[in-house]
C-alpha positions as CSV (number, residue, x, y, z in Angstrom):
1,X,-11.4,-33.8,-80.1
2,X,-9.5,-36.4,-78.0
3,X,-7.5,-35.1,-74.1
4,X,-4.4,-36.6,-73.7
5,X,-5.6,-39.5,-71.4
6,X,-8.0,-40.4,-73.8
7,X,-5.6,-40.4,-77.0
8,X,-2.7,-42.6,-74.4
9,X,-5.9,-45.3,-73.7
10,X,-6.6,-45.4,-77.3
11,X,-3.0,-45.9,-78.3
12,X,-2.1,-48.9,-75.9
13,X,-5.4,-50.1,-77.0
14,X,-4.3,-50.5,-79.9
15,X,-0.8,-52.0,-79.2
16,X,-2.8,-55.0,-77.2
17,X,-5.3,-56.0,-79.8
18,X,-2.3,-55.6,-82.8
19,X,0.8,-56.9,-80.6
20,X,1.3,-60.2,-79.4
21,X,2.0,-59.8,-75.4
22,X,5.6,-60.5,-74.8
23,X,8.5,-57.9,-73.7
24,X,8.0,-55.5,-76.2
25,X,4.3,-54.8,-75.9
26,X,5.0,-53.9,-72.2
27,X,8.0,-51.9,-72.7
28,X,5.3,-49.6,-75.5
29,X,3.0,-49.6,-73.0
30,X,5.1,-48.6,-70.8
31,X,6.5,-45.6,-72.8
32,X,3.0,-45.2,-73.5
33,X,2.3,-43.8,-70.0
34,X,5.1,-42.1,-69.1
35,X,3.9,-38.8,-68.5
36,X,7.0,-37.3,-67.9
37,X,8.1,-37.9,-71.5
38,X,7.1,-34.5,-73.5
39,X,4.3,-35.5,-76.4
40,X,3.0,-39.0,-76.7
41,X,5.0,-41.3,-79.1
42,X,2.2,-42.4,-81.7
43,X,4.8,-42.2,-84.7
44,X,7.4,-44.4,-82.9
45,X,4.5,-46.9,-81.8
46,X,3.0,-47.2,-85.5
47,X,6.5,-47.7,-86.3
48,X,7.7,-50.6,-84.1
49,X,3.7,-52.4,-84.9
50,X,4.4,-52.6,-88.3
51,X,4.9,-56.0,-89.7
52,X,2.9,-57.1,-87.0
53,X,-0.7,-57.1,-88.1
54,X,-2.3,-58.2,-91.1
55,X,-4.7,-54.9,-91.1
56,X,-6.3,-53.0,-89.1
57,X,-10.1,-52.3,-89.3
58,X,-11.7,-49.0,-90.8
59,X,-12.4,-47.8,-86.8
60,X,-9.3,-48.1,-86.3
61,X,-7.6,-45.9,-89.1
62,X,-9.8,-43.6,-88.3
63,X,-7.8,-43.4,-84.6
64,X,-4.4,-43.8,-86.0
65,X,-5.4,-40.8,-88.3
66,X,-7.0,-38.4,-85.3
67,X,-4.1,-39.2,-83.0
68,X,-1.1,-38.8,-85.9
69,X,-3.1,-35.1,-86.6
70,X,-3.7,-34.9,-83.0
71,X,-0.1,-36.4,-81.7
72,X,1.7,-37.2,-84.6
């Protein structure tokens, strides 16, 4: 099972991998790393990434499922 810090790192990795560099990517990373916010904004981040990528790899799909299960 993933710790919250590991989950944050994984979510940041997905954002960096699937979103082009820019203001939106930086804003999402800032939100993910904000520990004063309750929980982890997994669904919000995935919604922001929707339509921006062609297809997630199988390993990333499994990671996304685990993040949603744990923090979704």
